[in-house]
Structure formats: structure tokens, C-alpha cells
Kinemage of the C-alpha trace (Angstrom):
@kinemage 1
@onewidth
@group {chain A} dominant
@subgroup {mainchain}
@vectorlist {calphas} color= white
{ca met a 1} P 18.780 8.390 -18.048
{ca gln a 2} L 22.246 9.264 -16.721
{ca ala a 3} L 24.323 6.707 -14.782
{ca gly a 4} L 23.964 8.661 -11.506
{ca asn a 5} L 20.201 8.799 -11.927
{ca ile a 6} L 20.020 5.071 -12.667
{ca gln a 7} L 22.035 4.262 -9.552
{ca glu a 8} L 19.883 6.563 -7.423
{ca lys a 9} L 16.720 4.984 -8.831
{ca glu a 10} L 18.009 1.464 -8.106
{ca glu a 11} L 18.898 2.501 -4.544
{ca leu a 12} L 15.377 3.876 -4.072
{ca ile a 13} L 13.907 0.623 -5.395
{ca glu a 14} L 16.000 -1.319 -2.871
{ca met a 15} L 14.970 0.998 -0.024
{ca leu a 16} L 11.296 0.747 -0.975
{ca ser a 17} L 11.611 -3.039 -1.244
{ca ile a 18} L 13.006 -3.330 2.271
{ca his a 19} L 10.318 -0.994 3.602
{ca phe a 20} L 7.535 -2.972 1.889
{ca gln a 21} L 8.936 -6.289 3.155
{ca asn a 22} L 8.907 -4.997 6.718
{ca ser a 23} L 5.691 -2.997 6.693
{ca his a 24} L 3.524 -5.295 4.548
{ca asn a 25} L 4.981 -8.717 5.277
{ca leu a 26} L 5.890 -9.305 1.630
{ca ser a 27} L 8.474 -11.592 0.131
{ca pro a 28} L 11.621 -9.845 -1.127
{ca leu a 29} L 10.539 -10.294 -4.760
{ca gly a 30} L 6.946 -9.195 -4.120
{ca ala a 31} L 8.248 -6.065 -2.421
{ca lys a 32} L 10.643 -5.428 -5.302
{ca ile a 33} L 7.881 -5.831 -7.895
{ca trp a 34} L 5.824 -3.222 -6.032
{ca ala a 35} L 8.820 -0.880 -5.838
{ca val a 36} L 9.531 -1.306 -9.559
{ca leu a 37} L 5.881 -0.612 -10.391
{ca ile a 38} L 6.193 2.660 -8.490
{ca met a 39} L 9.624 3.720 -9.759
{ca asp a 40} L 9.375 2.491 -13.387
{ca arg a 41} L 5.787 3.676 -13.646
{ca asn a 42} L 4.405 4.740 -16.964
{ca glu a 43} L 0.960 5.649 -18.165
{ca asp a 44} L 0.166 2.195 -19.556
{ca gly a 45} L 1.555 0.149 -16.672
{ca leu a 46} L 4.234 -2.530 -16.827
{ca thr a 47} L 3.795 -5.873 -18.541
{ca phe a 48} L 4.516 -9.298 -17.110
{ca glu a 49} L 7.277 -9.718 -19.687
{ca tyr a 50} L 8.892 -6.435 -18.655
{ca leu a 51} L 8.876 -7.494 -14.993
{ca val a 52} L 10.405 -10.897 -15.808
{ca glu a 53} L 13.207 -9.233 -17.796
{ca arg a 54} L 13.697 -6.306 -15.388
{ca leu a 55} L 13.897 -8.472 -12.279
{ca gly a 56} L 15.599 -11.514 -13.773
{ca ala a 57} L 13.296 -13.973 -12.031
{ca ser a 58} L 11.440 -16.946 -13.464
{ca lys a 59} L 7.989 -16.487 -14.943
{ca ser a 60} L 6.420 -18.712 -12.289
{ca thr a 61} L 8.048 -16.759 -9.452
{ca ile a 62} L 6.956 -13.409 -10.911
{ca ser a 63} L 3.444 -14.800 -11.463
{ca thr a 64} L 3.168 -16.075 -7.884
{ca asn a 65} L 4.267 -12.727 -6.470
{ca leu a 66} L 2.000 -10.728 -8.793
{ca asn a 67} L -0.947 -12.855 -7.671
{ca glu a 68} L -0.107 -12.199 -4.016
{ca leu a 69} L 0.112 -8.440 -4.646
{ca leu a 70} L -3.178 -8.522 -6.580
{ca gln a 71} L -4.869 -10.516 -3.809
{ca lys a 72} L -3.683 -7.976 -1.230
{ca glu a 73} L -4.943 -5.162 -3.524
{ca ile a 74} L -1.500 -3.556 -3.503
{ca ile a 75} L -1.438 -3.563 -7.303
{ca tyr a 76} L -3.981 -3.924 -10.092
{ca phe a 77} L -3.891 -4.477 -13.817
{ca glu a 78} L -5.616 -3.173 -16.897
{ca thr a 79} L -6.064 -4.748 -20.287
{ca arg a 80} L -6.341 -3.172 -23.720
{ca glu a 81} L -8.868 -4.105 -26.350
{ca gly a 82} L -7.296 -6.481 -28.843
{ca asp a 83} L -4.259 -7.038 -26.596
{ca arg a 84} L -4.037 -10.090 -24.320
{ca lys a 85} L -1.333 -8.548 -22.131
{ca lys a 86} L -1.972 -7.317 -18.618
{ca tyr a 87} L -0.557 -3.928 -17.677
{ca phe a 88} L 0.260 -3.838 -13.973
{ca lys a 89} L 0.185 -0.688 -11.860
{ca ala a 90} L 0.674 0.145 -8.198
{ca ala a 91} L -2.579 0.976 -6.437
{ca pro a 92} L -3.114 4.680 -5.729
{ca phe a 93} L -1.941 6.058 -2.383
{ca ser a 94} L -5.558 6.626 -1.302
{ca gln a 95} L -6.181 2.889 -1.623
{ca arg a 96} L -3.133 2.170 0.521
{ca phe a 97} L -4.487 4.430 3.257
{ca thr a 98} L -7.882 2.736 2.936
{ca arg a 99} L -6.225 -0.583 3.867
{ca ile a 100} L -4.556 1.132 6.824
{ca leu a 101} L -7.941 2.520 7.867
{ca lys a 102} L -9.509 -0.969 7.768
{ca asn a 103} L -6.745 -2.284 10.012
{ca met a 104} L -7.291 0.579 12.454
{ca ala a 105} L -11.040 -0.081 12.550
{ca phe a 106} L -10.420 -3.755 13.324
{ca glu a 107} L -7.903 -2.876 16.021
{ca lys a 108} L -10.357 -0.392 17.540
{ca gln a 109} L -13.014 -3.140 17.709
{ca leu a 110} L -10.549 -5.409 19.493
{ca val a 111} L -9.661 -2.683 21.980
{ca glu a 112} L -13.355 -1.984 22.631
{ca lys a 113} L -13.963 -5.689 23.307
{ca met a 114} L -10.934 -5.783 25.628
{ca ile a 115} L -12.221 -2.742 27.529
{ca asp a 116} L -15.666 -4.293 27.806
{ca tyr a 117} L -14.271 -7.628 28.988
{ca lys a 118} L -11.841 -6.100 31.481
{ca ser a 119} L -14.487 -3.773 32.920
{ca lys a 120} L -16.666 -6.819 33.748
{ca asn a 121} L -14.046 -9.407 34.644
{ca thr a 122} L -11.041 -7.874 36.345
{ca ser a 123} L -10.241 -6.773 39.824
{ca gln a 124} L -9.845 -3.153 40.758
{ca cys a 125} L -6.175 -3.441 41.715
{ca ala a 126} L -3.867 -0.591 40.733
{ca met a 127} L -2.204 -2.584 37.958
{ca glu a 128} L -5.538 -3.432 36.314
{ca gln a 129} L -6.712 0.177 36.608
{ca cys a 130} L -3.525 1.344 34.866
{ca ala a 131} L -4.005 -1.257 32.143
{ca met a 132} L -7.587 -0.052 31.628
{ca glu a 133} L -6.467 3.589 31.433
{ca asn a 134} L -3.861 2.597 28.837
{ca leu a 135} L -6.476 0.784 26.749
{ca lys a 136} L -8.868 3.733 26.899
{ca ala a 137} L -6.085 6.151 25.927
{ca phe a 138} L -5.080 3.862 23.060
{ca lys a 139} L -8.705 3.761 21.845
{ca thr a 140} L -8.857 7.570 21.933
{ca his a 141} L -5.702 7.754 19.812
{ca leu a 142} L -7.040 5.165 17.375
{ca ile a 143} L -10.194 7.262 16.930
{ca glu a 144} L -8.063 10.334 16.202
{ca met a 145} L -5.874 8.363 13.788
{ca glu a 146} L -9.016 7.134 11.986
{ca arg a 147} L -10.275 10.695 11.636
{ca leu a 148} L -6.939 11.924 10.265
{ca thr a 149} L -6.597 8.958 7.917
{ca gln a 150} L -10.095 9.569 6.539
{ca lys a 151} L -9.084 13.168 5.800
{ca ile a 152} L -5.858 12.003 4.141
{ca ile a 153} L -7.822 9.577 1.955
{ca ala a 154} L -10.269 12.283 0.900
{ca asp a 155} L -7.428 14.712 0.122
{ca leu a 156} L -5.491 12.087 -1.854
{ca gln a 157} L -8.583 11.089 -3.839
{ca ile a 158} L -9.092 14.709 -4.890
{ca ile a 159} L -5.452 14.957 -6.011
{ca glu a 160} L -5.611 11.593 -7.811
{ca lys a 161} L -8.813 12.562 -9.659
{ca lys a 162} L -7.290 15.896 -10.680
{ca asn a 163} L -4.205 14.123 -12.003
{ca ile a 164} L -6.315 11.619 -13.975
{ca leu a 165} L -8.078 14.558 -15.611
{ca lys a 166} L -4.686 16.099 -16.458
{ca leu a 167} L -3.577 12.857 -18.064
{ca lys a 168} L -6.751 12.595 -20.115
{ca ala a 169} L -6.401 16.216 -21.270
{ca lys a 170} L -2.754 15.742 -22.333
{ca pro a 171} L -2.221 12.442 -24.141
{ca asn a 172} L 1.571 12.733 -23.894
{ca tyr a 173} L 1.639 13.979 -20.292
{ca tyr a 174} L 4.346 11.495 -19.222
{ca glu a 175} L 6.658 12.568 -22.021
{ca gln a 176} L 6.760 16.256 -21.060
């Protein structure tokens, strides 16, 4: 890889890391591991040893962060028969949107409970009526966001399945 490409890749890893820290409440190293898994991706996945060397962190620190990412289902690993190593990979985009969808569903339940509570327990003053209208509008938007996210997940799953079939049909797909 040329020097300019390496620098650009490292800048993208840093940008992704910052984004993941902010949007997923991850530690700086956990976010960087995820970014490296995306940007250094290969067909087999990346080994623990590669991540330790690539990121220059201690084995225990890498292990702790990998476990957090695994627990949050942001990454996964595969093993090979006769090989004790774990090969880590970033979860597919469809899985990421599935987590977003779960959060939306939970938020929608909370909003529904708030609407129910406020409709039974609040006065009819103008401020409360405005607050209720805002909650109902927010619920409507959450429902629309759920619908769109479900479509995105379905579309991504089709693309991901197609790409898996491509990889299986061409053993050296990543090298082309």
C-alpha cells in the first residue's frame, strides 16, 4: 500500500474510532479495535495477536476491550478446525441496524407509557397539552423510523447474503 493510502486509512480509523466512542459509548481502544476490524478486514478475520501488535496495547487491555465488543455484539469471532486462534470480525451492518431497531422499540414503549400516564394524571393546561402533542408526534416519528430501519435491515441482509455467495464462489475474492 502506498504511503498516501496508509495515511488516509489511518485517518479513517481515527475518525471511525471517535465516531464509535461517541455513538456507542466505547472506550477509545474498544472503538479503535472496531475501526481496525472494519478497515483492516480480510476474509479470515483478524487474530488477537495481530490486534496486539497493530494497536501496541497490552494483551490484557486488548482482551478486556474485545470481550466488551463481543458482549455488545459489535464484533464476533470464528475458529478454524485444528487452530486454537480466534479470528475476529466486525458484525455485519444489518446486525448494527438490528441493535438500533431494538433501542427504538424500547424508546417507543417508554413514550407509550409516558403518553398513557400523562393522559390519566396531568392537568389540561396549555403547557401539558403541548407536551402531550410533542410526545404523540415523537411516537409517530419513532414508528416511521422503525419501519424504515426494518426495510434497511432487510435490504442489507440481501446484499450481505449475495456477497457471502460471491465469496464462496471465488476463493480468492479478496485478492482480486
